[in-house]
C-alpha positions, 0 to 999 in steps of 0.5 A, a space after each residue: 410232221 409231213 408224210 409226203 405224197 405217195 406215187 398214186 398212179 404207179 402204186 395203184 396201177 400195179 396193184 389194180 392190174 394184179 387184182 384185175 389179172 387174177 380176177 380175169 384168170 379166175 373168171 376165165 378158168 371158171 368159164 372155161 370149165 363151164 364151157 368144157 362141160 357144155 362143149 362135151 355135152 354139146 358134142 356128145 349130143 351132136 355125135 349121137 344125132 350124127 350116128 343115128 343119121 348115118 345108121 338110118 342111111 345104112 339101114 335104108 340102103 340095105 332095104 333098097 339093095 337086093 342081096 340076091 342080085 349082088 353076085 349077078 351084077 358082080 359077075 356080069 357087070 351089066 346095069 339092067 333096069 332094076 340096077 339103074 332104079 336102085 342107083 337112082 334111089 341111092 342118088 336121091 338118098 345121098 342128096 337128101 341126107 347130105 351124104 358124100 358117098 353111098 356105096 355097096 361093095 364086097 370085101 375079102 374075108 381079111 377085110 383088106 380089099 373091096 370090090 364096088 357094085 354100087 357107088 353113088 356120090 353127091 355133086 358137092 363131094 367132088 368124087 368120081 364114082 367107081 364102076 361095077 367090079 372096081 377093086 381097091 385096098 381098104 384103108 388100114 384104119 378101116 380094115 377091122 370094121 370091114 372085116 367084121 361087117 363081111 363076117 356078118 357082125 353088127 358094126 353100127 356103132 363103128 364110126 370111122 373118121 378120115 379126111 382129104 383135100 376135096 371133102 375135108 373131114 368126113 366119117 364113114 358108117 358101114 353095115 352088112 348086106 344079107 341075101 334072102 338066106 340070111 348070108 352076108 354077101 356085101 357091105 353097105 357104106 355111107 360117107 358123111 361130111 363133118 363140116 356141119 358138125 365142126 361149124 356148129 361146134 365152132 359157133 358154140 365155142 364163139 358164143 361161150 367165149 363172148 359170154 365169158 368175156 362180158 361176164 369177166 369185164 363186168 365183174 372186173 370193173 365192180 371188183 376194181 372199185 371195191 378193192 381200190 376203196 377197201 384194200 388198195 387205198 389203206 395199203 398205200 397209206 401203210 406203205 407211205 408210212 413205212 417209207 417215211 419211217 425208213 427215211 427218218 430212221 426210227 422217228 415215230 409218226 401219227 399212229 396208222 390205226 387212227 389214220 385208217 378208218 376201218 374195222 376189219 383186218 386193215 385196222 389190225 394191220 395198221 396197229 401191227 405196223 405201229 407196234 412194229 415201228 416202236 419195236 424197230 426203234 428199240 431194236 435199232 438201239 439194241 443192235 448198235 449196242 450188240 454190234 459194238 460188243 460183237 466187234 469187240 469179241 471178234 477182235 478178241 477172238 482174232 487176238 486169241 487165235 494169233 496167240 494160239 498160233 504163235 504158241 505153236 513151234 514154227 517150222 522154217 528152213 532155219 529151224 531146227 536145221 538139225 541134220 539128224 532129223 527133218 520135221 514139219 507140222 500143221 494145224 487147221 482149226 475148225 473154228 477161229 480158235 482150235 483145241 488141238 495142238 502139237 509141240 516139239 522141243 529139245 529136252 537136251 542136245 541128244 533128246 527131242 520131245 514131240 507132243 500131239 494132243 486134242 482138247 475136248 471142246 473148241 473156241 476160247 475154253 478149248 484154247 485156254 485149256 490147250 495153252 495150260 496143257 502145252 505149258 505143263 507138258 513142256 515144263 514137266 519134260 524139262 525136269 526129266 523122267 519117263 513119258 509115263 511119269 511126265 503124263 502122270 504128273 501133268 494129269 494130276 495138275 490138270 485134274 486139280 480143280 477141273 470144274 469145267 471137266 475138260 480133258 485132253 488126249 495126248 501122245 508124248 514121245 522123246 527121241 534119242 537122236 544118237 540112237 533113234 530110240 523113242 520112249 513114248 506114252 499114250 493118254 487116250 490119243 490116236 495110234 501113231 504111224 511109223 513109215 519104214 525107209 523103203 517100206 510102207 506106213 503102218 499103225 503102231 497100236 500102242 497101249 492107251 492110258 486114260 485122258 489127261 485131266 479126267 481123274 487124278 492118280 492115273 498111271 501111264 505106262 511108257 513103251 519104246 520103239 526104234 527109228 532107223 535111218 530114213 524112218 518117218 514118224 507120223 502123228 495126228 489128231 482125230 480130225 483126220 480119220 473123222 473128217 466126213 463128206 456131205 454124206 457123213 461118210 468118215 475119211 477113216 484110217 484106211 484112207 489115211 494110210 493109203 494116202 501116206 503110202 501113195 508117196 511114202 518117200 516124200 519129205 515131211 512137209 510135202 507128205 503133210 500137204 499131200 494128205 491135207 489136200 486129199 482130206 480136203 478133196 474127200 470132204 468136198 462141200 461139207 463143213 470142216 467138223 474138227 481141227 485138223 492137226 498133223 506132225 511128221 518127223 523123218 529120222 536121218 540118223 546120228 550126226 556123222 563127223 569127219 576124222 579131223 572133228 573126232 581128232 580135235 574133240 579127242 585133243 580137247 578132252 586130253 587137254 582138259 585134265 591137264 588144265 584142271 591139274 594146273 589150276 589145282 596146283 596154282 590154287 594150292 600154291 596160293 593157299 599155301 602162301 596165304 597160310 
C-alpha cells in the first residue's frame, strides 16, 4: 500500500521555526535575566564610585575655602589675592576631577534662592561662570537638599540629577561650608557629568547582547538537529499516516509502532495512533448505525409533535364564530413535544367546557399521558355532571395501572352561555384569573384538589362564579409564572398580572400575544424551562335576538302541538281502520 510522500519542506520548516523561536525566546529571557542582574550590580558599583568621587570633591572644596571670609567677599565683591588663589585651586580641581562646575554660594533659610561667591566652570561644560553676588532661584527639585545643607545637615548622600542641552546629563552633590565657629555660612556644590557613566553602561549592555546572541545561536543549531531527528521526523511520519487514513476512510495501513524505531514516548504515541485508527474504524460503523436510528427517532418525534398540535382545538376566524364569547389559546412547548395542553368544546348548545392542564414530564411520555388525559376529560364531560364529579371519574381512570406514576394538574370549567355562570373544579392547577369589564385582572384563589392520576378515590369540590358581559377568564400553566431569566429569577404571578392589566381591554388573541412577548423579553437569552400554555375567553353575554326572530320562534312553538295532535289523529284513525 502506498503511503504518499509528505511535504517535508513545509512541515519541517514550520515546526523547526517554532522550536527555534521558542528556544531563542527562552535563551533571551535567561540571558536578559542574567544581564539585568549584572546591569544592576554594575550600575550600583559605578554609582558608588561616582558618589565617593563627588563627595571627595566637596570635602576638598570645604578644606580650600575659608568660611570666615565668605561674608567679606559677599559684602564687598572684592577679589583679593587670597580669593584668586582659591579660585585657581578650584579651577585645577575642576579639571582634574572631570567636574563641570564647582561653586560656593549662600542659600536663604527656605532654600529657594542662592547667591554665588565662587563659581568655577570647566572648559568642556560650555557654561559661563557667575560673578560674586549673582543670585538666582534654586531648581525646584534641589530645594529640599539646599535647605538642609544651609541648616548645616549632612547631605553627602543626596545626588541630584539634571540635564541641559550643552552639558547633557549631569548630577550635583552639595555639602555645608562652616566657619571657624562651627556655623554654616555657605553651601559647596560639585556638578559632574554623567556621560562617562552612561557610556560605560551602554558598552556593558552591548557586550551582554553579543554574548547572549552567540550563546543562543550555538544552542539553537544543536537543538534543531536533535529535535529534527528525535521529534520532527517521527511526528511527520505519524501525520502522514493520519492523512492517509482520513483519505481512505478507515483502511488500516502498516502499524506505526513498527515504522517508528524508538523506545521513548514517540513509540507510545505511534501505538496510540494505531489503536485510535482501529477504534475510529469501529466507531464509523457504529455512528452510521446510530445516525440512521437518530433520524428515525427525530422523524417520529416530528410526527408526534404534529399529532399533538393537531389534537388541540384550533382557534380561527371561522371558529367558534359564536357571538356569545371570544376565545383564543396558545401552547409553546419547551421541547419538540410538550406535556401541557388546553381544550375547549361545546357540551351542548348552552354549555361550553374549558380545560387547562399540565402533565408531569415532557417528551414522548408526557405527550402520551396528555393525549389520554385530554380524551378522558372530553368524553367524560359529554356524559354530564358537575366538574368535581368529572375530575373524580377521570382521576380514577388515570390512577388505574399508573405504574409510571405520572399525573396531571387540571382546571376544568363549564360556562353556561345564557347566564355567564361558570361551574369549575381545580385538581392542583394554577389559580385562574378574572378580568372584569372596565376593571383589572385578579387571581381567583379557588380551592385546590389533588392532582389527577396520583391516587384513586379522590373527591373534588365544584364551585361557581359568574362572568358579566365583557369579563375575561384567563387560564395558564406554571410555565408562565415560573419562566426564569439567566439569573434564575422567576417571572412570577405579580408580573403576569401587571402585564395583563397594562392593556386589560384587549381581545383574547392580542392579550395572549402581548403576554407571551413580555415573557420572552424577560427570559432573554435563558433557555425555555417549561411549556408555555395560555387560554383567554371573553364573555360577550347571551345572544341578542330581534323581535321578528322571537315572534317566529313563538309561532313555531304554537304550531308544534297542533301538528302533534293531527299526527296522533291520523294514527288513531289508521289504527281503528285496521282493527
